[in-house]
N, C-alpha and C positions, 0 to 999 in steps of 0.2 A: 461159868464164863469168867475169863480173866479180868481183873481190875474192876470188879462189879461192886457197886455200893448197895448195901441193904436198905430196904425201905425203913422209914421211920416207924415207931411203934404205932402212931396214929394211922398211918397208911396200912400197916399190917392188920390193925383192928378193923379198918374199913373193908379190907379184903375178907376178913373173917365174917363180917356181917353179910357181904354179898354171897359168900359161899359157906353157909353155916355148918355144913356137914363135911367140908373138905378136910382131909387129914393134914396134920401140921407140916409134913414134908412137902405136900402139894402147895400149901400156902407159901412156904419158903421158896419153892421153885418159881411161883408166880411173882414173888417179890423180886427175885433176881431178874426175871424176864422183863419186868417193867422199869428197871432201874438203869440209869446211865452208868457208863464206865467211870471209875475213879472214886476216890474217897475224900479227896481234899475239898474243903469248903471254899467256894469262890464267891467273893463279894461283888455286888454291883459296882460298876465303874463310877468313881466319885466325880462330882462336879457336873457340868452341863452334859446333856445327852450326847454320847459319842456317835458320830455318823460313820458308817462303814459301807463298803461295796463288796458284794459277793458275786462272782462270775459263776454261771451254772449252765448246764444243758437242760432246758426246761422240758424237753421231750422225753426224758428218761425217768422212769419211776424210781431209779436209784437215788434220785435227789429229792424224794418226797419230804424229807426232814426240813428242807430249806423253806418252802412255803409254809409248812406247819409251824416252824419256829416263829414266823412273823404273825401268822393268823391266830395262834394260841397264846401269844404273849411271852414266849420264852426269851426272845431278844429284849423286849421291854423290861422283863424282870431284871436284866443286868444293865439297864440304862443304856441300851444300844438302839440306834435307829439305822436299820439296814436296808439299803437299796440293792436291787438285783440287776445284773446285766446278763442277758441271754447270749452266751458265747458259742458261736458255731465254727470258729476257726480251728486250726491245728493245735495239737498239744503243745508244740514248741511256742506257738503264738500265745497260748493261754499262760504258760509258765513265764514267758517274757512280760506279759501284762501284769502278772503278780509281782515279779521281781522288780519291775520299774514303778510300782505303786499305782498303776491304773486300776487295780482291784486289790482288795485286802486279803481275800481268801477265796477258796473254791472247793467244792467236792469233785472227786474224779475217780476213775477206775485205776487201781494200783497198777495193773498190767498195761495201762496206756501211759502212765507217768514215769515208771521206773527207768526205762531206757533213756528218755529225754533228760531226766534229772542228772544223768551222768555228765551232761554238758556244763554243770556247775551253776545252774540258775539259783538265785538267792531266794529259794523257796524251801520250806520244811514241811514234811508230813507230820502232823501233830496228833492224829487219831485215825483209827479204823472205824468206819461208821456202821457197816453192816456186811453180812455175807450173802451170797447167793443171788444171781440175776443173769447168769449165762447158761445157754442151753444148746445142745446138739439135737436136731430133729430129723426125722426121716418118715417117708410114707409107710403106711401099714403094709406089711409083707416085704419090706426092705430090711436093711441091717437093723438088728435089735439091740446090739451091745457094741462097745468099743472094739472088742476083738474081731467083730465082723467087718471092720472098716479097712482092713488090708486090701490094697488094690482098688479102693474106691476113690471117688472124687467128691470133694466137699465144697459147697458154695459159701462164700463169705461176702460181706459188704465192704470189708477193709482188710487187705492182705497183711497189714501191720496192726490190726486191731486187737483188743484185749481178748476177745473170744477166740480168735485164731491162735493166739499165744497160749491161752489156757488149754484148749483142746489139743494143741500140740504137746503140751506137758502131759496131759492125761493119756494120749496115745503112747507116748514114750514110756509111761508107767506100766502099760500092759504089753510092752515089748514090740510096739509098732513104731518104726522110724517115721516121724511126721514129715520128713522131706522126701525120702525115697520110696516109702511104702504106700503113701497116699498122695493125691494131687489136690491142690487148692485152686479154686477159680473165683475171681472177684466179679460181682454183679451189683448193679443198683438194687436197692432193697425190693422194689416192686417187680423185679424180674427174677428173683430167686424162685418164686413159685413156678414160673414158666420153665426155668431150668430143671426143676424137680419133675415137672409133668413130662417134659421131653426126654428125661433120663440123662441129661447132660451132667447132672450131679446126683449122687445117691443120698446125700444128707446136706443140711445147712446148719450154720451156727448163727447165734445172735444174742442180743440182750433184750430185756423187757423195756417197753411194752411190745416191741416188735415180735419177739418169739412167742409170747402168750397168745397174741392175736392170730399169728400165722398157724400156730398149732391147732387152734379151734377152727379157723376158717377152712383149712385144707386137711383136717382130720389127720394130723401128724402124730407120731409117737416120739417120746423123748428117749434118746439113746443115753444121754449123760447130761449132768449139770454140775455146777459148783456148789450144789447142796447135797452132793453125794460123798460119803466117806469122810475122811478127815478134812477135806476142803470146805465142808460145811461149817467148820470152826476157824476159818481164815477169812479175814475181811477182804472183800473185793473192792469196796468203795472206801476211799480215804478222804480226809480233810487236809488241805494244804493251805498254809498261810505265808505271806511274804515275810522274808527274814527280818526286814527292818521293823515291821510291826512287833515281832517277837522281842527284838533287842531293845527297842525304844519304848514300847508300851506293853510290857509283859502282862499287866493286869487286864488290858483290853483283849490281848490274844487269848488269855485263859478264859475270859468271860464269853467271847464269841464261840470258842470251842465248846465250852460247857453248855451253852444255850443250844447248839446244834445237836449235841449228844443227848440232852434232855428231850429235845423234839424227836430224835430218832427212837428213843426208848418209848416215848408216847405213841409213835407210829406203830411200834410192835404190839402194843396192847389196845390200840384203837384204830384198826385198819379200815373200818367202815367210814368213820368220820374223816380219816386221812384221805381215803379215796375221794370223798366229796370235795375236800380242800384242793386236791391235786387235779381234779377233773378239768378245770379251765386250761390246763397246760397239756392235756392229752386229748386232742380232738377226736381221735378214732376210737377211744376206749370210754366205756361208761364208768361211772363212779363204782359200780359193783365189780366191773372188770378189774379196776385198779386195786380195790380192796382185796380181791382174790390174789392178784400178783403179790401184794405186800405180805399176805399170809404165807405165800410159798417161799418168800425170801427170808433171809436170816437177820431181821432187824433187831433181834435180841442180842446179836453178837457185836460187841464194841470192844476196842482195845486202845490202850494208852501205854506210854513209857516203854519199859522192858518188853512187854508183850507185843507191842507194835514193832519194836526193833526185831524181835524174833520172827515175826511173820514176814517182815521185809527180807530177812535172811533166807527164809524158806523160799520166797519168791525168787530171790537172786540165784540161789542154788539151782532151782528148777529152770530158770531162764538160761543158765549156763549149759544145762543138759540139752537144750534145743537150739543152741547157737546164737541166742540173742545177746547174751553177755559172753565175754571171752572166758575161757576156762581158768585163767590165772586170777580173775577178779577175787579179791578178798571180800566175801559177802558180808561178814560181820563189820568190817571197816566201812564198807559202802553204806550199810544200814545205819551206822553211827553218823555218817555225814548227812544223810537225807532225812533223818527223823529227829524230832525234838520232844523232850519230855517237859511239858509246860507245868506239870503238877508235882514234880519231884520235891520231896521235903528233906 
């Protein structure tokens, strides 16, 4: 994993005690799996405890690291007192809230943020938090792979959503034009199953926990996800901070980012407890359900600095292929504008 810190000798020895017969390379893999991205040492914020506000969508398991960071003391470790705001508005409204100081940071889906960030909001992407949480599902006996989707209709909850963009990219990769070879129809989430049953759509897309629960409830099969192929090594969820925090309080910006990344790495290795912590925010899912979702996602994949820049370049290039970005966009320059390396030495 890019930009990954090794565990301390004490932690590695603890792993050896827990797994006395594990081969050395397996122990090293586990060390990387449980470590946050980055190698720079981050000190607690000096002086009085610093209060911050994080805006988040508390219904999405993508954000599990946020309540974990508070519950398990990762924020407190860096002398931070963090309040949450459950934000249900548009992405433009969220980015404006960050840019104007109504919130200090937020987790979000890269494919939801990248287009609005072109408007010049004073917000920077500072880390990729994890991979994998988008799914394309179909009934058994229906389309089984992306190549089967030509001429089909796909149901989505948001025609401009990250899952629609991602699976448009994936269809393009297998030679299917996502605009002319398939149709997309938008429905409220609770009507997607009705559309599938009536045959109005042949597949649906979504994110967790919605997709996980729908797959089980309606006995659906997975056609594709962003945990397949090379996309399993690309962060789908990112951390954004207001630009003024980065400029005026770089130590605070680094501390809150590090705390969230440490919490995310903890989630990767403690999905059962993370599921229990997140349960109050996911009314329809059990703690066991949430733990299963977290296991299926790529919470071991985090990126910072040049690696984050390169992943944004890849997204931008892909979005040009499906018409979201204009073909003339300089992807590398764009990535340089919207990302910030907080830990450069």
